[in-house]
MIKOLVO-492089 format. One record per residue (C-alpha): residue number from 1; x, y, z; residue in three letters. Coordinates in steps of 0.02 Angstrom, whole numbers, plus 50000, padded with zeros to 5 digits. Example, Ala and Ser with C-alpha at 12.3 -4.5 7.8 and 13.67 -1.06 7.14 Angstrom:
ATOM    i     px     py     pz   aa
ATOM    1  50615  49775  50390  ala
ATOM    2  50684  49947  50357  ser
***
This chain:
ATOM    i     px     py     pz   aa
ATOM    1  52623  48095  50552  met
ATOM    2  52807  48044  50575  asp
ATOM    3  52951  48134  50526  thr
ATOM    4  52981  48051  50316  ser
ATOM    5  52793  48137  50300  gln
ATOM    6  52831  48290  50351  gln
ATOM    7  52979  48329  50247  thr
ATOM    8  52863  48252  50111  gln
ATOM    9  52770  48395  50121  phe
ATOM   10  52887  48539  50208  ala
ATOM   11  52917  48679  50078  val
ATOM   12  53097  48642  50008  pro
ATOM   13  53249  48752  50046  leu
ATOM   14  53285  48789  49898  asn
ATOM   15  53122  48903  49856  ile
ATOM   16  53094  49067  49923  lys
ATOM   17  52909  49108  49990  leu
ATOM   18  52863  49285  49925  lys
ATOM   19  52708  49334  50009  tyr
ATOM   20  52537  49447  49941  cys
ATOM   21  52498  49523  50110  leu
ATOM   22  52292  49525  50119  tyr
ATOM   23  52194  49604  50207  ala
ATOM   24  52017  49616  50238  arg
ATOM   25  51894  49732  50291  lys
ATOM   26  51768  49631  50417  ser
ATOM   27  51573  49673  50396  thr
ATOM   28  51508  49541  50514  glu
ATOM   29  51426  49618  50662  ser
ATOM   30  51508  49544  50802  asp
ATOM   31  51679  49580  50742  glu
ATOM   32  51652  49757  50766  arg
ATOM   33  51798  49764  50869  gln
ATOM   34  51900  49705  50736  ala
ATOM   35  52057  49783  50661  leu
ATOM   36  52016  49889  50536  ser
ATOM   37  52137  49862  50356  ile
ATOM   38  52247  49962  50407  asp
ATOM   39  52301  49907  50580  ser
ATOM   40  52288  49728  50482  gln
ATOM   41  52424  49788  50354  val
ATOM   42  52511  49886  50482  asn
ATOM   43  52537  49715  50600  glu
ATOM   44  52575  49603  50449  met
ATOM   45  52706  49723  50416  leu
ATOM   46  52775  49705  50598  gln
ATOM   47  52788  49511  50585  ile
ATOM   48  52866  49511  50396  ala
ATOM   49  53010  49630  50454  glu
ATOM   50  53025  49525  50607  arg
ATOM   51  53023  49366  50501  glu
ATOM   52  53130  49401  50370  asn
ATOM   53  52981  49382  50254  leu
ATOM   54  52974  49452  50090  glu
ATOM   55  52839  49544  50055  ile
ATOM   56  52774  49564  49831  ile
ATOM   57  52626  49651  49866  asp
ATOM   58  52498  49714  49965  ile
ATOM   59  52295  49683  49934  arg
ATOM   60  52155  49773  50021  arg
ATOM   61  51978  49732  50012  glu
ATOM   62  51832  49810  50083  ala
ATOM   63  51691  49652  50021  lys
ATOM   64  51602  49498  50139  ser
ATOM   65  51690  49340  50117  ala
ATOM   66  51531  49251  50167  lys
ATOM   67  51483  49234  49958  asp
ATOM   68  51586  49139  49849  ser
ATOM   69  51679  49221  49695  asn
ATOM   70  51614  49383  49728  lys
ATOM   71  51785  49460  49788  arg
ATOM   72  51871  49572  49657  pro
ATOM   73  52047  49586  49722  val
ATOM   74  52028  49385  49816  phe
ATOM   75  51981  49321  49619  lys
ATOM   76  52155  49435  49584  glu
ATOM   77  52259  49359  49714  leu
ATOM   78  52193  49149  49661  ile
ATOM   79  52234  49203  49495  arg
ATOM   80  52403  49270  49538  asp
ATOM   81  52449  49138  49635  ile
ATOM   82  52401  49009  49498  ala
ATOM   83  52500  49110  49386  glu
ATOM   84  52648  49067  49507  glu
ATOM   85  52660  49279  49541  arg
ATOM   86  52681  49227  49741  phe
ATOM   87  52674  49036  49836  asn
ATOM   88  52621  49110  49996  ala
ATOM   89  52482  49234  50078  ile
ATOM   90  52510  49338  50246  leu
ATOM   91  52330  49387  50332  thr
ATOM   92  52267  49414  50489  trp
ATOM   93  52167  49248  50510  ala
ATOM   94  52108  49094  50397  pro
ATOM   95  51942  49211  50400  asp
ATOM   96  52003  49366  50306  arg
ATOM   97  52030  49224  50159  leu
ATOM   98  51880  49115  50167  ser
ATOM   99  51681  49114  50245  arg
ATOM  100  51647  49010  50121  asn
ATOM  101  51677  48817  50051  ala
ATOM  102  51711  48882  49855  gly
ATOM  103  51841  49016  49920  asp
ATOM  104  51886  48866  50045  leu
ATOM  105  51911  48754  49902  gly
ATOM  106  52015  48880  49770  ser
ATOM  107  52163  48887  49920  leu
ATOM  108  52161  48703  49955  val
ATOM  109  52153  48673  49759  asp
ATOM  110  52324  48790  49727  leu
ATOM  111  52408  48703  49889  met
ATOM  112  52364  48535  49808  asp
ATOM  113  52455  48590  49641  glu
ATOM  114  52623  48658  49746  lys
ATOM  115  52557  48831  49687  lys
ATOM  116  52535  48907  49845  leu
ATOM  117  52676  48841  49964  leu
ATOM  118  52604  48925  50117  gly
ATOM  119  52469  49023  50227  ile
ATOM  120  52539  49119  50375  arg
ATOM  121  52426  49223  50494  thr
ATOM  122  52459  49308  50667  phe
ATOM  123  52462  49151  50751  gly
ATOM  124  52474  49004  50647  gln
ATOM  125  52562  48958  50504  thr
ATOM  126  52495  48818  50344  phe
ATOM  127  52595  48735  50237  thr
ATOM  128  52545  48577  50128  asn
ATOM  129  52526  48437  50240  ser
ATOM  130  52366  48359  50274  pro
ATOM  131  52380  48407  50467  asn
ATOM  132  52368  48604  50430  glu
ATOM  133  52253  48602  50271  lys
ATOM  134  52141  48506  50386  phe
ATOM  135  52168  48632  50522  leu
ATOM  136  52122  48754  50388  leu
ATOM  137  51983  48717  50338  met
ATOM  138  51899  48674  50492  ile
ATOM  139  51940  48854  50531  leu
ATOM  140  51860  48937  50372  cys
ATOM  141  51703  48797  50385  ser
ATOM  142  51668  48867  50569  gln
ATOM  143  51681  49054  50516  ala
ATOM  144  51550  48980  50390  lys
ATOM  145  51449  48902  50531  leu
ATOM  146  51464  49048  50628  glu
ATOM  147  51405  49136  50473  asn
ATOM  148  51238  49031  50459  asp
ATOM  149  51215  49028  50637  asn
ATOM  150  51179  49221  50620  arg
ATOM  151  51088  49220  50481  gly
ATOM  152  50963  49092  50582  ile
ATOM  153  50973  49190  50727  asn
ATOM  154  50930  49351  50652  val
ATOM  155  50784  49294  50533  lys
ATOM  156  50732  49208  50717  arg
ATOM  157  50731  49388  50794  gly
ATOM  158  50645  49464  50676  leu
ATOM  159  50497  49337  50668  arg
ATOM  160  50479  49346  50847  thr
ATOM  161  50472  49546  50832  arg
ATOM  162  50341  49518  50708  cys
ATOM  163  50232  49408  50803  glu
ATOM  164  50261  49561  50962  met
ATOM  165  50161  49669  50843  gly
ATOM  166  50331  49745  50793  leu
ATOM  167  50384  49835  50621  trp
ATOM  168  50560  49745  50635  pro
ATOM  169  50640  49875  50498  thr
ATOM  170  50644  50071  50473  cys
ATOM  171  50451  50131  50475  pro
ATOM  172  50310  50154  50320  pro
ATOM  173  50335  50353  50304  thr
ATOM  174  50222  50419  50423  gly
ATOM  175  50276  50332  50571  tyr
ATOM  176  50448  50322  50655  phe
ATOM  177  50547  50200  50785  lys
ATOM  178  50520  50251  50975  glu
ATOM  179  50702  50263  51063  lys
ATOM  180  50658  50234  51242  arg
ATOM  181  50717  50062  51314  val
ATOM  182  50546  50027  51395  asp
ATOM  183  50469  50041  51215  his
ATOM  184  50607  49987  51115  lys
ATOM  185  50568  49950  50923  gly
ATOM  186  50376  50038  50944  glu
ATOM  187  50306  50132  50788  cys
ATOM  188  50235  50286  50841  leu
ATOM  189  50136  50386  50721  val
ATOM  190  50247  50546  50666  asp
ATOM  191  50159  50687  50691  pro
ATOM  192  50198  50790  50554  asp
ATOM  193  50177  50678  50396  arg
ATOM  194  50030  50573  50457  ala
ATOM  195  49905  50674  50426  pro
ATOM  196  49956  50706  50259  met
ATOM  197  49961  50496  50219  ile
ATOM  198  49786  50513  50275  arg
ATOM  199  49727  50659  50151  gln
ATOM  200  49823  50558  50012  met
ATOM  201  49706  50405  50065  phe
ATOM  202  49557  50518  50047  glu
ATOM  203  49578  50627  49905  lys
ATOM  204  49607  50463  49815  val
ATOM  205  49462  50355  49885  ala
ATOM  206  49349  50518  49903  tyr
ATOM  207  49410  50633  49767  glu
ATOM  208  49453  50514  49639  lys
ATOM  209  49624  50574  49610  trp
ATOM  210  49784  50479  49511  ser
ATOM  211  49937  50450  49576  gly
ATOM  212  50033  50605  49478  arg
ATOM  213  49900  50698  49549  lys
ATOM  214  49943  50642  49722  ile
ATOM  215  50135  50653  49666  tyr
ATOM  216  50131  50852  49607  tyr
ATOM  217  50016  50899  49749  trp
ATOM  218  50164  50832  49886  leu
ATOM  219  50287  50915  49800  lys
ATOM  220  50247  51064  49758  phe
ATOM  221  50113  51111  49853  asp
ATOM  222  50166  51041  50018  leu
ATOM  223  50341  51003  49981  asn
ATOM  224  50319  50852  50079  phe
ATOM  225  50470  50769  50119  arg
ATOM  226  50510  50588  50226  thr
ATOM  227  50600  50591  50398  ala
ATOM  228  50737  50448  50342  leu
ATOM  229  50801  50513  50186  gly
ATOM  230  50718  50698  50179  lys
ATOM  231  50679  50676  49994  lys
ATOM  232  50520  50680  49907  his
ATOM  233  50419  50537  49890  leu
ATOM  234  50439  50465  49692  ser
ATOM  235  50286  50411  49626  leu
ATOM  236  50329  50239  49623  gly
ATOM  237  50357  50262  49807  asn
ATOM  238  50180  50324  49828  ile
ATOM  239  50102  50205  49731  tyr
ATOM  240  50180  50057  49871  arg
ATOM  241  50117  50164  50030  leu
ATOM  242  49961  50166  49960  leu
ATOM  243  49942  49987  49934  glu
ATOM  244  50035  49963  50131  asn
ATOM  245  49911  49875  50242  thr
ATOM  246  50017  49959  50387  phe
ATOM  247  49923  50086  50367  tyr
ATOM  248  49789  50029  50456  tyr
ATOM  249  49838  49898  50549  gly
ATOM  250  49928  49717  50468  pro
ATOM  251  50066  49696  50375  phe
ATOM  252  50169  49563  50301  glu
ATOM  253  50361  49508  50343  tyr
ATOM  254  50443  49484  50205  pro
ATOM  255  50337  49564  50087  arg
ATOM  256  50267  49413  49948  gly
ATOM  257  50307  49284  50118  ser
ATOM  258  50118  49265  50156  gly
ATOM  259  50174  49286  50322  asn
ATOM  260  50037  49420  50406  trp
ATOM  261  50050  49494  50585  tyr
ATOM  262  49933  49623  50681  gln
ATOM  263  50039  49779  50736  gly
ATOM  264  50037  49855  50896  lys
ATOM  265  50052  50020  50787  his
ATOM  266  49906  50149  50797  asp
ATOM  267  49831  50144  50627  pro
ATOM  268  49843  50326  50519  ile
ATOM  269  49679  50254  50421  ile
ATOM  270  49510  50135  50439  thr
ATOM  271  49530  49950  50355  lys
ATOM  272  49386  50037  50248  glu
ATOM  273  49455  50193  50177  leu
ATOM  274  49603  50082  50136  phe
ATOM  275  49463  49954  50045  asp
ATOM  276  49407  50110  49941  leu
ATOM  277  49593  50174  49865  val
ATOM  278  49615  49986  49823  gln
ATOM  279  49448  49987  49737  asp
ATOM  280  49458  50167  49652  gln
ATOM  281  49664  50124  49596  met
ATOM  282  49577  49970  49503  lys
ATOM  283  49502  50124  49388  asn
ATOM  284  49599  50165  49232  ser
ATOM  285  49622  50342  49294  gln
ATOM  286  49754  50276  49424  leu
ATOM  287  49841  50184  49305  val
ATOM  288  50015  50156  49356  arg
ATOM  289  50158  50271  49252  lys
ATOM  290  50316  50196  49347  glu
ATOM  291  50384  50127  49206  asn
ATOM  292  50341  50278  49061  ile
ATOM  293  50426  50240  48897  lys
ATOM  294  50510  50350  48831  phe
ATOM  295  50519  50340  48606  ala
ATOM  296  50711  50364  48598  phe
ATOM  297  50790  50261  48744  thr
ATOM  298  50903  50095  48702  lys
ATOM  299  50946  50148  48535  ile
ATOM  300  51081  50272  48547  met
ATOM  301  51254  50265  48619  arg
ATOM  302  51351  50392  48710  cys
ATOM  303  51481  50458  48563  gly
ATOM  304  51603  50488  48758  leu
ATOM  305  51595  50320  48816  cys
ATOM  306  51503  50188  48724  gly
ATOM  307  51374  50168  48857  ser
ATOM  308  51212  50184  48815  gly
ATOM  309  51069  50326  48835  ile
ATOM  310  50914  50341  48964  ser
ATOM  311  50783  50449  49004  ala
ATOM  312  50732  50548  49131  thr
ATOM  313  50574  50677  49144  glu
ATOM  314  50557  50834  49239  lys
ATOM  315  50393  50943  49282  phe
ATOM  316  50400  51104  49303  lys
ATOM  317  50240  51203  49386  lys
ATOM  318  50157  51371  49319  leu
ATOM  319  50087  51524  49384  lys
ATOM  320  49917  51464  49321  asn
ATOM  321  49952  51312  49436  gly
ATOM  322  49974  51185  49286  glu
ATOM  323  50115  51102  49229  phe
ATOM  324  50244  51075  49110  asn
ATOM  325  50351  50910  49068  arg
ATOM  326  50517  50885  48970  his
ATOM  327  50606  50758  48934  val
ATOM  328  50783  50733  48923  tyr
ATOM  329  50936  50601  48861  tyr
ATOM  330  51088  50578  48922  gly
ATOM  331  51217  50448  48962  cys
ATOM  332  51179  50318  49072  thr
ATOM  333  51368  50312  49128  lys
ATOM  334  51389  50135  49157  ala
ATOM  335  51545  50113  49064  lys
ATOM  336  51596  50295  49148  asp
ATOM  337  51538  50366  49298  lys
ATOM  338  51624  50510  49265  asn
ATOM  339  51551  50522  49095  cys
ATOM  340  51530  50721  49036  gln
ATOM  341  51405  50667  48883  cys
ATOM  342  51270  50819  48948  gly
ATOM  343  51085  50798  48930  tyr
ATOM  344  50976  50829  48770  leu
ATOM  345  50810  50894  48777  asn
ATOM  346  50687  50783  48669  glu
ATOM  347  50625  50930  48557  ile
ATOM  348  50800  50974  48519  asp
ATOM  349  50848  50802  48501  leu
ATOM  350  50683  50757  48374  ile
ATOM  351  50742  50935  48272  lys
ATOM  352  50915  50853  48232  gln
ATOM  353  50853  50671  48205  leu
ATOM  354  50757  50758  48086  thr
ATOM  355  50898  50845  48005  lys
ATOM  356  50982  50693  47996  leu
ATOM  357  50849  50590  47902  ile
ATOM  358  50965  50623  47718  asp
ATOM  359  51098  50538  47795  ala
ATOM  360  51036  50425  47888  ile
ATOM  361  50998  50234  47785  asn
ATOM  362  50825  50175  47816  leu
ATOM  363  50759  50007  47807  asn
ATOM  364  50643  50066  47674  asp
ATOM  365  50539  49881  47655  leu
ATOM  366  50487  49889  47832  thr
ATOM  367  50429  50084  47836  ile
ATOM  368  50321  50060  47670  lys
ATOM  369  50240  49901  47756  lys
ATOM  370  50217  50016  47898  gln
ATOM  371  50141  50139  47802  leu
ATOM  372  50041  50045  47673  arg
ATOM  373  49961  50007  47840  ala
ATOM  374  49919  50169  47896  glu
ATOM  375  49857  50226  47698  ile
ATOM  376  49711  50063  47739  ile
ATOM  377  49682  50134  47877  arg
ATOM  378  49635  50299  47836  tyr
ATOM  379  49541  50250  47669  lys
ATOM  380  49403  50135  47798  lys
ATOM  381  49421  50292  47892  phe
ATOM  382  49377  50419  47747  ser
ATOM  383  49246  50282  47648  ala
ATOM  384  49162  50268  47831  ser
ATOM  385  49139  50453  47873  leu
ATOM  386  49118  50525  47697  leu
ATOM  387  49052  50369  47607  gly
ATOM  388  49183  50373  47474  lys
ATOM  389  49368  50291  47473  ser
ATOM  390  49508  50402  47469  ala
ATOM  391  49612  50431  47320  asp
ATOM  392  49762  50400  47374  leu
ATOM  393  49921  50282  47342  asp
ATOM  394  50114  50238  47433  ile
ATOM  395  50201  50314  47293  ser
ATOM  396  50111  50469  47316  asp
ATOM  397  50225  50483  47500  ile
ATOM  398  50378  50541  47505  asp
ATOM  399  50466  50408  47636  ile
ATOM  400  50587  50509  47750  lys
ATOM  401  50428  50654  47753  lys
ATOM  402  50324  50515  47812  tyr
ATOM  403  50486  50478  47951  val
ATOM  404  50502  50656  47978  lys
ATOM  405  50328  50685  48044  phe
ATOM  406  50314  50525  48137  leu
ATOM  407  50459  50612  48241  leu
ATOM  408  50360  50761  48276  tyr
ATOM  409  50190  50685  48293  asp
ATOM  410  50181  50500  48303  gly
ATOM  411  50129  50400  48475  ala
ATOM  412  50282  50339  48559  ile
ATOM  413  50251  50173  48496  ser
ATOM  414  50271  50231  48318  glu
ATOM  415  50431  50339  48364  lys
ATOM  416  50516  50184  48412  arg
ATOM  417  50443  50086  48268  glu
ATOM  418  50516  50214  48141  ile
ATOM  419  50691  50221  48244  met
ATOM  420  50704  50037  48219  ala
ATOM  421  50705  50062  48044  cys
ATOM  422  50876  50146  48077  phe
ATOM  423  51014  50045  47995  lys
ATOM  424  51128  50185  48018  thr
ATOM  425  51177  50182  48201  pro
ATOM  426  51134  50355  48322  ile
ATOM  427  51277  50430  48418  val
ATOM  428  51242  50576  48540  leu
ATOM  429  51381  50665  48589  lys
ATOM  430  51411  50813  48716  asn
ATOM  431  51222  50859  48653  lys
ATOM  432  51235  50838  48481  ile
ATOM  433  51170  50697  48395  val
ATOM  434  51259  50628  48221  ser
ATOM  435  51286  50462  48139  val
***
């Protein structure tokens, strides 16, 4: 490039560069020795002081740069440059700005629009000249290439381990990874938990236990906890465990891929026992209850932060060995993680709702349609049982008393249908229900 062309793309002398210092923490495994965010900032500030660079703001980010449009701080930086708050960037290296084509394109577009006049790194400077932009794109594209190759290499390594019969990630409950160099990565049977895992399969296969009964037994009778998280198994964990072929030998990785391998670990159960459990799990008494429907979720809002209301269930073991189930409703904290709305027991929630019925605007037409169907069903039942039709009409029934009855004694589906007839928004605030 000749001198006239260089002058064309140089920063005009009357424009002062206003830098935003951008530091991003590296999350890539081969850059563990790279500078931390604070170290990057300190190094960049020393450069700014030495070269008399004007720093308008400092931005820090811990998000990875390998995915486009996923970094909130970087998006703010791009927006501020577009609005001409800054016109230059000071950063440790080009790959701190972008390791993907989308974010790189945003930077180049701003340079083409002459809103981003310069990018200064520890060892290089990039301006709006074709050569320097081309070099910037090469360096950032090289970082993307490294990311892509790293992903391919990791997948190849995981596939090789699977072909060797080794489970490539954290082992299922009942096993632990061998840490010896000569047996690296092998799954060994956990002597403390494997017997209980075997008993789980046996109780389902031979004693017809349900998943929930297994859950109570593990949590309250055995106080069974996982080795890694040291937590109780959830009901969903129990069902996934009972479906895991790893416990008798073969395994699929990744799950749902159709790629099966024969493990070299010692099995905890036999294939015959596993098949018996799968047959039993098809029976009605082992129906999954992970996705329990609660009667009053998704129909109320938090009165403090405006988030939705979710529900959770708790079980208390009684002296006679049975369990009491309690359902509590509270804020999802989607809009405010520190929301202090509190949790309200379902029994108290229903009591408060019934007291509010007179103040709630109801969709009478929908309720009457539902009530009419109930009356018709009752008359048919009466006629078949007593041989005569019941003398009952919809006009004889108080709509609001019917609503109160369903809130207390209706099925979950009936309660939800009735709540859908409420025209007045229901709010839960500090354990108090209001309209």
